[in-house]
C-alpha positions, -999 to +999 in steps of 0.1 A: -519+593-220-549+574-235-558+556-266-592+548-281-598+517-302-630+518-323-650+486-329-671+496-359-706+482-364-716+493-399-751+506-405-760+514-369-756+542-345-725+535-325-718+541-289-683+540-273-676+533-237-641+542-225-629+521-196-596+524-175-575+492-179-543+503-163-534+525-133-518+550-158-552+556-174-549+535-205-583+536-223-603+513-246-635+520-265-666+497-266-692+501-293-729+492-293-761+502-312-787+522-295-802+544-322-821+516-340-836+499-310-862+526-300-899+518-300-915+538-328-943+548-305-920+563-279-911+600-279-876+613-286-871+623-249-852+590-241-858+568-211-872+585-180-846+596-155-851+583-119-834+588-086-815+556-095-791+574-117-756+588-118-744+623-123-732+628-159-717+656-178-700+664-211-672+641-221-638+649-236-651+654-271-682+665-289-711+641-286-697+622-255-709+618-220-687+612-190-700+592-160-681+586-127-688+552-112-690+545-074-656+527-075-639+558-090-637+545-126-648+568-154-670+557-183-673+578-214-703+572-237-701+585-273-736+592-287-750+625-298-787+618-287-776+607-253-752+636-249-780+661-257-803+644-232-776+644-204-769+680-211-805+687-201-809+663-172-773+660-159-780+623-151-779+589-167-801+560-155-779+533-138-799+505-155-793+520-189-756+523-182-754+487-170-772+476-202-748+496-223-719+478-207-734+444-209-742+448-246-707+461-253-691+432-234-713+407-253-703+422-286-666+422-277-668+385-266-685+375-298-658+393-318-631+375-298-618+405-279-617+389-244-598+417-226-623+443-238-652+420-228-637+415-194-634+453-189-670+459-199-683+431-177-663+442-147-677+478-151-712+464-155-707+444-123-697+475-105-729+492-115-750+461-107-734+458-072-741+494-065-778+491-076-783+458-058-769+472-025-789+504-027-822+492-042-824+456-029-853+450-053-859+416-069-850+431-103-818+447-092-807+414-076-815+396-109-794+422-127-765+415-103-769+378-109-768+383-147-736+404-143-720+377-122-728+350-147-712+370-175-681+375-155-679+339-146-686+325-181-658+347-195-634+336-167-643+299-174-636+305-212-602+319-202-597+290-178-595+313-148-612+287-125-609+307-093-625+338-107-652+317-123-659+298-091-662+331-071-687+346-096-707+314-100-710+307-063-722+342-056-746+339-085-760+306-072-766+321-037-786+350-052-804+326-075-815+302-047-827+331-026-848+346-053-862+313-065-872+303-030-890+336-024-905+343-058-910+309-075-916+327-108-904+311-141-878+339-144-863+332-110-863+295-115-846+299-149-820+321-133-813+294-107-811+267-134-785+288-153-764+293-121-765+255-115-756+248-151-725+271-148-715+255-115-717+221-133-697+234-163-670+245-139-669+212-121-667+193-153-639+215-166-619+205-134-627+168-138-652+167-110-678+144-126-698+139-094-701+176-087-711+183-123-737+155-122-753+169-090-755+204-104-768+193-138-794+170-123-810+198-103-808+221-133-824+195-156-853+191-132-860+228-133-856+230-171-880+201-176-906+217-154-903+251-172-904+235-207-935+216-197-952+246-182-942+273-208-933+255-240-914+287-252-884+285-275-863+298-246-874+271-222-871+244-248-836+256-257-826+255-221-838+219-218-820+208-250-787+223-238-789+206-204-797+172-221-765+176-241-746+182-209-761+150-194-753+131-225-717+142-223-715+131-187-731+097-195-707+092-224-677+100-201-690+073-177-694+048-206-731+049-202-739+047-239-776+040-235-780+071-213-759+092-236-778+081-267-812+088-251-801+123-239-786+132-273-816+119-292-841+139-271-819+171-274-816+166-312-854+164-315-858+196-296-832+216-316-844+202-349-879+215-342-866+249-330-844+253-361-872+244-385-894+271-368-869+299-363-840+295-387-819+319-367-781+315-365-785+306-328-810+278-335-790+264-364-759+263-343-777+245-316-789+219-341-753+216-354-740+209-319-765+182-313-758+166-346-721+165-337-729+147-305-752+122-321-726+115-349-697+112-325-715+086-305-726+067-336-689+067-348-677+052-316-704+026-318-692+016-353-723+030-370-705+047-399-737+054-419-753+071-389-722+091-382-718+103-418-754+114-420-750+135-388-716+149-397-725+159-432-756+177-421-737+196-394-709+204-418-734+220-442-748+241-414-714+252-401-701+262-435-732+283-440-728+300-406-691+306-411-698+324-444-727+344-429-711+353-396-673+349-398-670+350-360-643+331-341-671+308-328-683+300-363-648+293-375-642+270-345-675+251-351-666+245-387-632+232-376-648+208-352-671+194-380-641+189-403-622+170-376-652+147-372-654+141-409-617+134-408-622+109-380-648+091-400-626+090-430-598+075-410-622+049-396-631+040-432-595+038-443-596+070-464-563+086-453-562+111-482-597+123-473-589+125-437-557+145-443-575+170-465-602+177-439-577+179-410-556+204-429-586+226-435-595+223-399-559+233-389-561+264-410-593+275-392-578+267-358-548+289-366-571+318-375-591+314-343-560+313-322-547+344-339-579+363-334-586+352-298-552+344-283-570+326-254-556+295-238-583+273-252-578+286-287-540+280-285-545+245-270-569+235-298-545+248-325-516+228-310-537+197-307-549+197-343-514+206-355-499+175-338-527+154-352-520+166-387-483+160-382-491+125-372-509+119-405-480+133-424-456+110-405-477+080-416-472+092-452-435+095-446-437+133-453-414+143-424-406+177-437-442+189-439-449+172-405-420+193-390-433+225-406-468+219-393-455+215-358-430+245-360-459+268-369-477+260-337-446+261-314-456+295-299-490+280-289-473+251-272-449+273-253-479+294-241-500+265-229-470+248-212-469+277-187-505+270-176-511+247-147-540+229-162-542+191-170-557+196-204-532+222-214-502+201-202-515+169-218-518+187-252-483+202-248-469+167-239-486+152-270-471+179-292-436+171-279-442+134-285-450+142-321-419+165-324-398+135-311-413+112-337-405+136-365-369+140-355-364+103-347-372+097-384-349+126-394-321+112-372-316+143-351-307+128-317-302+161-297-337+173-306-351+138-299-336+139-264-349+174-258-384+164-269-384+134-246-373+155-217-399+181-223-427+156-226-416+139-194-414+171-174-449+181-185-463+147-174-445+149-141-462+182-135-496+165-142-488+137-117-480+163-091-513+182-095 
């Protein structure tokens, strides 16, 4: 038995990749555009076929192509032009297939379909490993590196640290080898990206020293490339690494270092956004503004914080309306939380409550669409925070309702052996206890206290 789930992309030629997910041949469909990306000067014969290709034949329905991968998986591509070409040649170029899978996985991740993205990236990695082992060219190894980075980034987003570590360490080994041999800007950037991901993983596990070491090496490479090239890509890499350094400095209470890193990053991203005005460049600017504003708020500079937060809020509202992706919803939710924090610092509880409630609604939507551990944790955290504001207003009924709606999220994250997850769950149970203490429900108070203690005992044992 099989099923096909279409991801529609209006206005473009769609391509579907069917990937086995279960031993019993459950199937999913990936969609991507290929028809609108051709160079107008090219002929209609498609990309040239080389010996680096896989045998391909007609798929299960009209306009589809079926390809057997080296590991035994079957990929079915749905596209009429490609089907006609493969009917003639009987082959599909392996690099083309890998690109199809990468694009499909990138699209699925953007749309919040992590299982589908994981399937696509795993299939692309199979192709990349096959090409790398057979061809052993610099380009095929770079492609393998890119596949490993995609697999690792998704695993980190899903808090699968072991899978992320394995992918990032293999990527770093390839990156160091290529950079030492080639010393090209491309190979150095690949190495910097691998180091950045190693640092992100270390930071997510609380290893500040490991993160600092990886980030320092990456920053050195990024500064060199930005100075040599001055391209938007090289400047964006530098700005992103400066933000990471600022975060580390802030965690170490090095406010001077954090302020300098965030200010330099903001200057880079403001210049890029003014030149490009793309969603990516605007989001980068918004992220930097959040960091600058958050530091200003903690320094007691309310005017500076408000200027930064209101600017990033405007950007995030615009991107949410234009894109509607889970990422854009989450970004807006973060901006609203920061505006709420500022309102609380200024004694405006009504204003804070309104912004946190809007943020909570967005977090609930993101958790519903993604269902990932991080999305569930963030929903539970904002829910307990909003409940706390309701408790201060003596609105215990609404506080309880707010918490009840996020109970499924708390149950899910409580099963994950991760400090951040368990801390959030414990905070939720603390808030649940506060509500029922006010309502005089002693059995529930006792249960909540027991649950919170058990979670904190698990953290101590880790």
